N, C-alpha and C positions, 0 to 999 in steps of 0.2 A: 769825294764831294764834287759837285758842280753847281753852277748858278743857272737859274732859269728866269725867264720873263713871265710875269703873271698878268692877270686880268686888268690891272690898272693901266697897263700900257695901251690897251684898246682905246681908240678914239683920241689918244694923246700923241703917241709916237714921238716922244722926245728922243733925239739921237745923240745926246751928249756922250753916252756910253760907248759908241762905236769907235770914237777917236782914241780912246785910252786902251782899247783891247789890243794886247800884243799879238794875238793869234787870229784876228779877223773871223771870229766865230758867230757874228751876228748876221741874221738874215731878215730881209724886209718884206713884210706883207703890205697890203694896201693901207691898213690903218693900225699896224702894230709891228713890233720886232719880236724875234725869238732868238735864242742861243742854241747852237747845236751842242747838246750835252756831252758828246764824245770828243768834241774839239776844244771845249772849254778846259783851261789848265788850272782852274780854281784859284786864280790869283786874287780875285775879289776887287780889282780896281774899278770895275764897272758899277758895282753896287752903290757906292756913295755919289756917283755922277748922275744917277737917275732922279730928276726932280719929282717924279710921280711915285717914287719908292716902289717900282714895279719889278725890280730885280731882287730875287731872294735866293738864298742857298737851299739846295735840295734837302738839307738836313732838318728843315723846319717841318712841322706837322702838315700832313696832307699835300705834300709836294710831288708825290709820285705821278699824279695826273698831269701836273705841269711839266714834268720831265718828259713824259710821253707826248704831250702836246707840242713842246718845243722841238723834240726830235722829228715828229711828223712834218711840221711846217718848215723846218730848216732844210728838209730834203726836197721841198717843193718851191721855196722862195729863193730869190737871188741874194748873194752876199752883199752886205753894205759895210763900207769902211769909211765913208765920208759923212760928216755931220750935215744935217739938213734942218730946215725950219720945222718945228712941230706942226701938227695939224691945227687949223684955225680955231677949232673948238677945244683945244687942249686944256686951257685954264678952266673952262666951264665943266669939262668932263672929268678932270682929275679928282679921284676919290669917289666917284659916283658908283653906286651899287648896281649890279646886274648888267654890266657892260657886255659880257659875253653874249647874252641873249638879245640885247638891244642893238649892238653895233658891230660885232665881229664879222669880218669879211675874210673868206678864204683866198681871195684874189691876191696875186703877188704884187709887190711894190716894184719900183724901177731898179733898185739896187744901186750900186756905185760907190 
């Protein structure tokens, strides 16, 4: 099992999860985070830290696409280990449907 970041992180990018990760497997895009599924040790400490409920175990239904998505972007984006402020629109965008089509950016974040 591994954990992955799902669509609800898009346009929110809460980073509470990165500070509790013991293996630094989070990577930062311009407007979301991903987890490298091969680096994740399945400890689960990140999942309850996410205010947007965007971190899910890969054992839930239909998570294969999110495992592939997280793997793809973790190879392109820089590692992030330090908590940062969420995006300004995070509260408004939390739980919004269709965020992938509306807001997703392939651009990397700053990392750090």
